N, C-alpha and C positions, 0 to 999 in steps of 0.2 A: 558267099553274099552276092546277090544279084545287084547290078548297077542301079542306083536310084536316080530317077529322072526328076528334074525340078520344073518350075513353072516356065523357065526359058527353054526347056527341052534338052538342056545339057545334062550330062550324067556325072555323078561322082565316080572316082576310080573304084575298081572292085576291091573287096576286102571282107573281113569277118563281120557279120551283122551284129549290131548291139554289143552285148557282153563287155560293158565298160570295166566292171570289177574283175572279170575273168582275164581280160587283156592286161590289166594292171598287175594282177598276181603273176601271170606268165612273164611279164616284163621284169618284175622284181626278182623272180627266181633265176632267170637266165636272159639278160637283156640282149646279148648278141644273138643267142639262139632264137629269141622271139623274132628278131628282124629277119634272120635266115628263114624262119618258118613262114613269115609273111611273103617273102620273095618266092619261095618254093611253091606256094599255093596260089598266089595271085599275080605274080609277074613283076614288071618294072616299076609300077606305081600302084600304091595300095592305100586305101582310105580305111581308118579304123577309129573307134571311139575309146576315150579314156574318161575317167571321172571329171577331168578339167575341160573336156570338150573334144572336138574333132581333130584328128591328126592325119597327116598324109606322109607316107614313107616313100622316098625316091631311091631306086636301085639302078637306074638307067643313066649313063653318062650324058646323053643328049638332053634328058629331062633335067638332070642336075645343072647343066649349062643354062637352061631356060630360067631356072630359079636363081642361081648364084650369079650369073654373068649378065644375062640379057635383061633381067628385070629386078635389079637389086633394090630399087626404090619401092617396088611393090611388095617384095618379100624381105622384111626387115628383121634383123636379129632380135630374138626375144629372150634375153637372159633373165633369170630370176633376180628379183630385187627385194631387199628387206630393209626395214628401218634400222636394223641393228647389225647389218653386215659389216665386214672388215673393210672392204674396198667400197667406199660410198660414192665417189664421183663416177660418172659414166666411163671415163677413160676411153681409149680408142675402141676397145673390144665391145663396148655397149653404146657408143655414139651412133645414132641413126645415120644411114647413108645420106649424104648431102654435102653442103658446103663445109660445115664444121668437121665432118669426117674427112674430107679431102685435105683441109689445112692441117689437121692433127696427124694424118698419115704422112704428109710431107715432113713434118717435124720429126717423126720417128724414123722415117726412111733415111733422112740426112744424118742420122747417128751412125749409120753403117758405111762410113767412108773407108777406102782401102787402108788408111792409117789406123782407124779404130778397129777394123776387123783384124788387122795384123796384131794389134795389142791384145784383142780378145783371144786370138790363137795362142799367143805366148803364155797367157795365164792358163788357158785350158791344158796345154802340153805340160806346163810345170805341175799343175794339180794332178794330171794323169800319172806323171812319174811318181809323185808322192803316194797316190792311190795304190799303184802297183807295189811300191816299196814297202808299204805298211802291211801287206799280206804276208802270211807265213806258210811255208811249205808244210803240208800234212795237216793243216788246221781245217776245221769246219766252221764256216762263217754264215751269217745271214746276209746273203749277197745283196738283197734288196736294201738293207740298212747301209751296207758299204757303198752302194751306188748312190743312195740318197746323200751321204756325207760328201762324196767326191763332187757330185754335180752341184750341191749346195755351195761348197767352197768356191768352185769355179765361177758360178753364176752370180753369187752375191758380190764377188770381187769385181766382175766385169759390168754388172748392171747397177748395183747399189753402191759400190765403192766401200762397203762396210758390211759387217755381220758374220764374217768368217768364223770368228771366235765364239759366236753364240751357239753354233751347231744348228742342225736342221729342224729342231723342235718347233720354233715359231712358224717356219714355212709349212711344216706338216699340218699344223693346226689351221693355218690359213687356207690351205688347199682343200683339206677335208671339209671345212665350212662351205667352200665354194661348191664342192661336189654334192654335198648333202642338200644344198640349195636347189639343185636340179630335181632331187627326189621330192622335196617339199612342193616344188613347182607343179608336180603332177597330181597332188592330192586334192580331193574335194575341199572347197573352202580356202583355197590358197590365198586369196586376197585378204582374208581375215588372219590366217596363220602368219603371213609375212609381217604383220604388224606386231607380233609377239616377240619377246626377247628369248629366242630359241637357244638352248644350251650350247650348241656347236658354235654359234656366232659369238656368244658371250665369252666362251672359253678361248676362242681364237683371238678376240680383241684383248683379252688379258695376257695371253701368252706372247703376243708379238710386241708388247710394250718395250722390252729392251731393244728389239730390232728397230722399232720406231725411233727411239732415241738416237741410235747410231745413224739412221738414215737422215734424220733432221740435222744432225751434226754435219753429215756429208753435204747436205744442201747448203748449209751456212759456209762451209769451207769452199764450195764451188764458186761462191760469190767473191772470193778473194782474187783481186786482179792478178796476183802472182801464182794462182793455182795452176798446176800442170796435171790435174786429175783428168783421166781419159775415160772415166766411167760414163754409163748412160745417164746417170743422175746429173753429172756435170754438164752433159750436152743439153738436157732438158732445161736446166737453169740458165746456162749461158746463151743458148740459141734464142731463147725468148727475151732475155733481159738485154742482150746486146744487139737486138734487131735483126738477127739472122733468120728469123721465122716470123710469120704473121699470126702465129698462135700465141696467146697469152694465158698463163695460168692465173687463177684468181688468188691463190694462196699456196703455201708450202704443202698443205695436205693434199692438194690436187696433184702436185709433182710426185709426192710419195705414192699416191694411189696409181698414177700412170706407171711408175716404175714397178710397183708390186704386180700390176696386171700383166706387164710384159714378162716379169720374172716367173710368175706362176705358169704362164703358157710355155716358156722355154724349159723350165724345170720339169714340169709334168712330162713333156715329150722326151726329154733326155733320159730321165729315170726309166720311163716306160721302155724305151728301146734297149738300153743297156741291161735291164733286169732280165730280158729274154735271152741274152747272149749265152749263158751256160746251157740252157735247154737246147737251142738250135745248133750250137757248135759241137756239143758233145754227141749229138745224133747225126752229125754230118762231118765225119773226120776229114773228108777230102776238102771241104770248105776250110776247116781249121788249118789243115796243112798248107793250103794255098795262101791263106791270110798270114801265117807265120813266115812263109818264104818271102812274101812281099815286104813285110816289116823288116826282116833281117837284111834283105838286099838293100833297102833304102837307107836304113840307119847304121847297119854294121855294128861295131862295138861301141859306138858313141851314143849318148842320150838322144832321144827324139827331139827334134826342133820344130818350131812353128812352120818353117818352110817345108818340112817333110810332109805335112798334111796334103799338099798339092800333088805329092808323088805317091799317093796311096789309093789308086782308083779301086782296087779290090776291096779294101776296107770300107770305102764309101759305098760300094755296091752291096756289101753285107748290111750296112746300115739301111740303105734303101729297101732291101728285101725284108728286113725286120719291120720297117715302117709299112710295107705293103701287107704283110700277113698279120701284124699286130699293131694297127694304127693307134696312136695315142688317143685320138678321138674316134671311137668306133662309129659314132654318128656325130655329124657336125652340130654346132649350136643351132637349135631350132630357129626357123624363120617363120614369122607370122604374116599371113596374107592380110594386107592392109585394106583390101577391098576384094570383091569377087574377082577371080582370076581364072585363066585357062592354062593348063599345063598338059601337053600331050593330047590335046583335044578334050580333056576332062575338066569339069568344073571344080575349082578349089574355092569353097565359100569363104567370105570374109571372116577373119578370126581363126581360121584353121592353122594349126602348128605344122609346118612342113619340115621333115627331117631327112636330110641327105645322108646315106649310110655307106661310108667307105668300107666298113668291115665286110660287107657283101660285095660291093663293086670291085674291090681289090682281088677278089677270088673268082670272078666270073670267067668260066672257061671259054666263053665266046670272045673275050678280050685278052685273056692271059693264057699262054701255052703252059700246061701243067700248073694251073692256077693254085692248087693246094700244096704244091711242093716248094721247098726252100731252095731256090736256085739263084744265088747272087750273080752268077755269070750273065744272066739275062740283061743286066744293066750295063755290061761292058760294050755292047754293040751300038750304044748310043740312042736306041729307041726301044725300050723294053716293052712298051705297050703301044704298038703303032696304030691301033684302030681308033683311039679316042683319047685326047689329052686329059679329059676330065674323068677317066676311069681310074686315075691315081690322084687322090686328094688327101694326103696325110696332114697337110697344113691348110686345107681349105682352098679357095680359088679367088682370083682377083674379081672385083676390087676389094674384097675383104679377106685376103690371104693373111696368114700369120706373118708379122713383121720381124719376129725373132728367129727366123730360120738360120741366118748366119751364126747366131750364138749356139743354137741347138746342134748344128752340124759340126762346129768346132769342138764342142764338148763330147759328142758321141763318137766321132772318128778318133779323136785323141785318146779317149778312154778305152775304146776297143783296141787301138794299136798298142797303148801302154800295157794292157793286160796280155796281149798276144806275145809281146817280147819275152815275158817271164813265165807265164802260167798257163795251165790247162785247168778248166773249171768243170767239176763233175757234180751235178746236182743230185741230191739224195733221192729225189722223187722223179719217176718217169713222167709224171703228169705235167701238163702245161701249167705255169703259174696261174692261179685262179683270179678271175675278175673280182673286183670289190670296189670300195669307196676310198681307198687310200691313194697315195701318189701313183700316177700311171695307171689308175684303176686296178691295181694289184692288191690282193688281200693276203695277209699273213706273211711270215718269213719265207725266204727261199734258201733253205739250208744247202750249202754247196761246199764240197771238198776242194781245197786249193792244192794243186799238184804242180811241182816244178817241171819245167821243160827239160832241165838238165838233171838227170838222175845221178 
């Protein structure tokens, strides 16, 4: 595609000319492959058309910084919205950048005091021990389902204060509805379609009713002056009602929606990271051996404790490397240009959807040594990617970075360490788990043999 000049003389970024439906078919067939193709053929910033309008893909850290950090008020998150969706209030994830976003951010950030994080870690380590203990030597399991259950139990306890006994079914329905919303978002006639009662939204709203009841009960309990609940739900209730925050929720459904939005973000990333553990560890036995040695040295014969998580730098490095090669968000939530803008000297017309693509940026060999290789040790030197901070964006970037990072980190590191103490995991397939629309963007079961470390 040649660059298109406008009346102002500025040019769109390069990219494939026209071909709206062809681009959409290619994206639907292999969406990460589609963006790697764009980068390979047209460079660090690419303009392309879809049935819903113009898009701009960003693969360059400097340009990502322009969009995400330097001009957040000009490039606002554009999440799909439906009259029938499960999470109906904007919540922090969909609140436009500005005063409301700042006040709501302060409310969420203050939930992660050292005391609360310590409590989150205790829950995560306890659930990780149960997760490992429930596996059986010689059995073959759907590892994705096992990970979904472990992370569900850990996060519903820490965030919602309720829901552990319900199992992950409600959360799976809710997250699938959210992800399908992004597919519908790209279809022609989205503005009309989003007004319809789509099956995935209606199913999710029905499926989560038992979880809703548990969460509303937790909200009521948090208002008890004698409550010692340390969940994030309790913080949302108490911080606003006791004057510790200048943000006020209009009703209990908004508290529920905020908690669900945080939960979905933390759960998706935790499942995504852990689901790839069998694939990468089984193919890198030196990594597996070093991880086992660290966990054994730190914990010895006793159970893992929350305090141990601070003494597992290699386990944390393994998690960081999984986040690099298989980021939970292969592309960040699109930003819409609120007016004509300039990025990298190119014109980005008003209304363009701008997508920053970590799945490509995390592999660029001009920023990452041996960028396609799984090398956790790169994180132990203190600066794995010295050329640009924004070449690593598994959780986005300030001022709109994910606020649930402490939760996701506690769950993933404790889950990884808990497994490494007892088991080696051998996936039946040599193929990388496939992308799809389920939790962690993974599709289908991950059949894995559980092998005891002690023969």
